[in-house]
C-alpha positions in Angstrom: 94.3 160.1 153.3 93.6 163.6 154.5 92.5 164.2 158.0 88.8 164.8 158.5 87.9 168.5 158.5 84.4 169.9 159.1 82.9 173.3 158.4 82.4 175.6 161.4 79.2 174.8 163.1 76.6 177.5 163.1 75.0 178.7 166.3 71.5 177.5 167.2 68.6 179.9 166.3 65.6 179.6 168.6 63.2 181.7 166.6 62.1 181.1 163.1 64.5 183.0 160.8 63.4 185.9 158.6 66.2 185.7 156.0 67.6 183.1 153.7 70.9 183.3 155.5 69.1 182.7 158.8 67.3 179.7 157.4 70.6 178.3 156.1 72.2 178.6 159.5 69.2 177.1 161.2 69.2 174.1 158.9 72.9 173.6 159.3 72.6 173.7 163.1 69.9 171.0 162.9 72.0 169.0 160.4 75.0 169.0 162.8 72.8 167.8 165.6 71.4 165.1 163.3 74.9 164.0 162.3 75.9 163.8 166.0 72.9 161.5 166.7 70.6 163.9 168.6 67.2 162.1 168.6 64.6 163.7 166.4 66.8 166.7 165.5 65.9 166.8 161.8 62.1 166.5 162.4 62.1 169.0 165.2 64.1 171.5 163.2 61.8 171.0 160.2 58.6 171.5 162.3 60.0 174.9 163.6 61.2 176.0 160.2 58.2 174.9 158.1 55.2 174.7 160.4 52.6 175.7 157.8 51.6 174.4 154.4 54.0 176.5 152.3 57.7 176.8 151.6 58.6 180.5 151.8 61.1 181.7 149.2 63.5 182.6 152.0 63.5 179.0 153.3 64.0 177.6 149.8 66.9 180.0 149.2 68.3 179.1 152.6 68.3 175.4 151.8 70.1 176.2 148.5 72.7 178.3 150.3 73.4 175.6 152.9 73.5 172.8 150.3 75.9 174.6 148.0 78.2 175.5 150.9 78.5 171.9 151.9 78.5 170.2 148.5 81.3 172.6 147.3 83.4 171.7 150.3 82.9 167.9 149.6 83.8 168.2 145.9 86.9 170.3 146.7 87.7 167.7 149.4 88.0 164.9 146.8 84.5 163.5 146.7 83.4 162.5 143.2 79.8 162.1 142.0 80.1 158.3 142.2 81.5 158.6 145.7 78.5 160.7 146.8 76.1 158.3 145.2 77.7 155.4 147.1 77.6 157.3 150.4 73.9 158.1 149.8 73.1 154.4 149.2 74.7 153.5 152.6 73.7 156.4 154.8 70.4 158.1 154.0 66.9 157.4 152.6 65.7 158.0 149.0 64.4 161.5 149.7 67.6 162.8 151.4 69.6 161.1 148.7 67.6 162.7 145.9 68.2 166.1 147.5 71.9 165.6 147.7 72.0 164.6 144.0 70.0 167.7 143.0 72.3 169.8 145.1 75.3 168.2 143.2 73.7 168.9 139.9 73.1 172.6 140.8 76.7 172.9 141.9 78.1 171.4 138.7 75.9 173.6 136.6 77.8 176.7 137.8 80.8 175.7 135.8 81.5 175.8 132.1 81.8 172.4 130.5 85.5 172.9 129.8 86.1 173.5 133.5 84.7 170.0 134.5 86.8 166.9 133.9 85.2 164.6 131.4 85.2 161.6 133.7 83.7 163.8 136.5 81.0 164.9 134.2 80.3 161.3 133.1 80.0 160.2 136.7 77.5 163.0 137.3 75.1 161.6 134.7 75.7 158.0 135.9 74.8 159.0 139.4 71.6 160.6 138.2 72.6 164.1 139.2 70.8 166.0 136.4 69.1 169.4 136.6 65.4 168.8 135.9 63.6 171.7 137.7 62.5 174.9 136.1 64.9 177.9 136.5 61.9 180.2 136.9 61.4 179.2 140.5 63.3 177.9 143.5 64.2 174.3 143.6 62.8 173.2 147.0 59.1 173.6 146.3 59.4 171.9 142.9 61.4 169.1 144.5 58.8 168.7 147.3 56.0 168.5 144.8 57.8 165.9 142.7 58.2 163.6 145.8 54.7 164.5 147.2 56.1 165.7 150.5 54.6 168.2 152.9 56.8 171.2 153.8 57.9 169.7 157.1 58.7 166.4 155.4 60.7 168.1 152.7 62.7 170.2 155.2 63.3 167.1 157.3 64.8 165.4 154.2 66.9 168.5 153.5 68.3 168.5 157.0 69.2 164.8 156.7 70.9 165.4 153.4 72.9 168.3 154.9 73.7 166.0 157.9 75.3 163.5 155.5 77.3 166.2 153.8 78.7 167.5 157.2 80.2 164.1 157.9 82.2 163.8 154.7 86.0 164.0 155.4 88.6 165.0 153.0 89.7 162.1 150.9 92.4 161.6 148.3 91.8 163.6 145.1 91.7 161.2 142.1 90.1 163.6 139.7 90.2 167.5 139.7 87.2 169.2 141.1 85.0 171.4 138.9 86.7 174.8 138.3 90.2 173.4 138.6 92.5 174.1 135.7 92.6 170.9 133.7 95.9 169.7 132.3 95.7 168.5 128.6 96.7 164.9 128.1 100.0 164.3 126.2 99.7 164.1 122.4 100.8 160.5 122.5 98.2 159.4 125.1 97.4 155.8 124.8 93.7 155.5 125.5 92.0 152.5 126.9 91.0 150.1 124.1 87.2 150.1 124.5 86.8 147.4 121.8 89.0 145.0 123.7 87.5 145.9 127.0 84.0 145.2 125.6 85.1 141.8 124.5 86.5 141.1 128.0 83.2 142.2 129.6 81.2 139.9 127.2 83.5 136.9 127.9 83.2 137.5 131.7 79.4 137.8 131.6 79.2 134.5 129.7 81.6 132.8 132.0 79.7 133.8 135.1 76.3 132.8 133.7 77.4 129.5 132.2 76.3 126.3 134.0 79.0 124.3 132.2 82.4 124.5 133.9 84.3 123.6 130.7 82.7 126.3 128.8 83.2 128.8 131.5 86.9 127.9 131.8 87.4 128.4 128.0 85.6 131.8 128.1 87.6 132.9 131.2 90.9 131.8 129.6 90.2 133.8 126.5 89.4 136.9 128.6 92.6 136.3 130.6 94.6 136.1 127.4 93.1 139.3 126.0 93.7 141.4 129.1 97.2 140.1 129.7 98.4 140.5 126.1 96.8 143.9 125.9 98.6 145.0 129.1 102.0 143.8 127.9 101.6 145.3 124.4 100.5 148.6 126.0 103.5 149.0 128.3 105.9 148.5 125.3 104.1 151.1 123.2 104.0 153.6 126.0 107.6 153.1 126.8 108.5 154.9 123.6 106.2 157.8 124.3 107.8 161.2 124.7 105.6 162.0 127.7 104.2 158.8 129.1 100.9 158.9 130.9 101.0 159.5 134.7 99.5 156.8 136.8 95.8 157.3 137.7 93.8 156.4 140.8 90.3 154.9 141.2 88.0 154.1 144.1 86.2 150.8 144.3 83.3 150.8 146.8 82.6 147.6 148.7 79.3 146.5 150.2 79.0 145.2 153.8 79.4 142.7 155.4 83.0 141.3 155.6 84.6 144.5 154.3 88.1 143.5 155.5 88.0 140.2 153.6 86.6 141.9 150.5 89.3 144.6 150.6 91.9 141.8 150.8 90.5 140.5 147.5 90.9 143.9 145.9 94.5 144.0 147.2 95.5 140.7 145.6 93.8 141.4 142.3 95.4 144.9 142.2 98.8 143.5 143.0 98.6 140.9 140.2 97.8 143.7 137.8 100.8 145.9 138.9 98.7 148.2 141.1 98.9 149.0 144.8 95.7 149.5 146.8 94.7 151.0 150.1 91.4 150.5 152.0 89.5 153.1 153.9 87.4 151.3 156.6 85.5 154.5 157.5 83.5 154.5 154.3 84.2 151.1 152.8 86.1 151.9 149.7 89.5 150.9 148.3 91.7 153.2 146.2 93.8 151.6 143.5 96.7 153.3 141.7 98.0 152.3 138.3 97.6 152.6 134.6 94.1 153.4 133.4 93.7 150.1 131.5 95.1 148.1 134.5 92.6 149.9 136.7 89.8 148.7 134.4 91.1 145.1 134.7 91.2 145.3 138.4 87.6 146.6 138.6 86.3 143.9 136.2 88.2 141.1 137.8 87.3 142.1 141.4 83.6 142.4 140.5 83.6 139.0 138.8 85.4 137.2 141.7 83.2 138.8 144.4 80.1 137.4 142.5 81.7 134.0 142.4 82.9 134.0 146.0 79.5 135.1 147.3 77.7 132.5 145.3 80.0 129.7 146.5 79.8 130.9 150.1 75.9 131.0 150.1 75.7 127.6 148.3 77.8 126.0 151.1 75.5 127.5 153.7 72.5 125.9 152.1 73.9 122.5 152.6 75.3 123.0 156.1 73.9 125.3 158.7 77.2 125.5 160.4 78.5 127.3 157.4 76.2 130.3 157.9 78.1 131.8 160.8 79.9 135.1 160.6 83.2 133.4 161.6 82.9 130.8 158.8 82.0 133.4 156.1 84.7 135.8 157.1 87.3 133.0 157.1 85.9 131.7 153.8 86.4 135.1 152.1 89.9 135.7 153.5 91.0 132.2 152.3 89.4 132.7 149.0 91.2 136.1 148.5 94.5 134.6 149.6 94.3 131.7 147.2 93.0 133.9 144.3 96.1 136.0 144.8 98.4 133.0 144.5 96.6 131.9 141.3 96.8 135.4 139.7 100.5 135.9 140.6 101.3 132.6 139.0 99.2 133.4 135.9 101.0 136.8 135.5 104.4 135.2 135.8 103.6 132.5 133.3 102.3 135.0 130.8 105.4 137.1 131.1 107.7 134.1 130.8 106.0 133.0 127.6 106.1 136.4 126.0 108.4 136.7 122.9 109.3 140.2 124.1 110.3 139.2 127.6 113.8 140.8 127.3 112.3 144.1 126.4 109.4 143.8 128.8 111.4 143.3 132.1 113.1 146.7 132.2 109.9 148.5 131.0 107.8 146.8 133.6 110.3 147.6 136.3 110.2 151.3 135.3 106.4 151.2 135.2 106.3 149.7 138.7 108.6 152.4 140.1 106.5 155.1 138.6 103.3 153.7 140.1 104.9 153.2 143.5 106.1 156.8 143.5 102.6 158.1 142.7 101.1 155.8 145.4 103.5 157.1 148.0 102.7 160.7 147.1 98.9 160.1 147.4 99.2 158.0 150.5 102.3 158.9 152.5 101.1 157.2 155.6 99.7 153.7 155.1 99.1 151.2 158.0 99.2 147.5 157.3 96.4 145.6 158.9 95.9 141.8 159.3 92.6 140.0 158.9 91.6 137.5 161.5 90.6 133.9 160.6 88.6 132.1 163.3 87.1 129.1 161.3 89.4 126.3 160.0 86.4 124.9 158.1 85.8 128.3 156.5 89.4 128.6 155.5 89.4 125.2 153.8 86.1 125.9 152.0 87.3 129.3 150.8 90.5 127.9 149.4 88.6 125.1 147.5 86.2 127.7 146.1 89.1 129.8 144.9 90.6 126.8 143.1 87.3 126.5 141.3 87.0 130.2 140.5 87.0 131.2 136.8 89.7 133.7 136.3 89.0 136.3 133.6 92.4 137.8 133.3 
């Protein structure tokens, strides 16, 4: 992970600015104060900058200048549209969040489609960062009208949006930022099999919704078989490629509470799928490195198991008040993740042992593992191992039992 770097903080401006650059500096100064926790900084700054019932063109242009300065720094610093969307969900209200997404859409619109990575562009649409405002006028008045905000309310939201952007540290680059020269994929690129992935998703959805354990187990076993066979077949095919695909990286965002325990679940699922993972506690995401299809499996399986773990944890609390404590639930999830890891490792070993191509697979898998490990070490040269504390014996036992009942999809 890169060290946190912030843009130079602009000086305070006591009088209302007269130029767009002056408004930009004033809003950035208020944003830095807001980010530092100065009480009422956003509202006070907005009242001074927009005291009347209009939004002057210079103010609107200043907001755009400030936003583009910070959003460009964030994108070049590794933040993807999905990352920004997740940060918005956790840190600001709907108005500031909407302004960040519009700022992102405006930033992306500066680049030719060929200069934006396809996955980056897909994330842009999924996050809702789409240009909707008329080009004939500035964005801020149109945005304020859309959300029925007064000028002071609109500028307050802008300052809060800018405050969020000032806090974003540099993070590991997993996709090139817009404007970066894109390297074409090798001619023999082995794309993710969307048809098989769709079948796995469908099986998982049925398994999670089924009220009949036997049916769920059958569905999950089928999903497990599909993912494992596909992974083994894929590594054999790619082993013969002239230029094999380089490992990729993906961020998985986790919701509070119990982030440490949930990150442990990501780790064990990733490990069973031949992928190392690292957790960033500052923002609550894990980064997983591996083959694209393996990353899909990790994401699908982690999501499914988190749903099952949460459901089992809450169900236990309904029957016993003592199981609603933070200590119990933290221990439950840690135990659950530990036991799930044991089950997944055993399943992976069994599948490999039963493969008719085992002799060919072993050296190929060893080479694949080395390639992934090298990429991980390059992206994360300094990784600190951290233990997770367990303070409830009852929670540990309940989590292990729930993990034994969990329906594994892979």
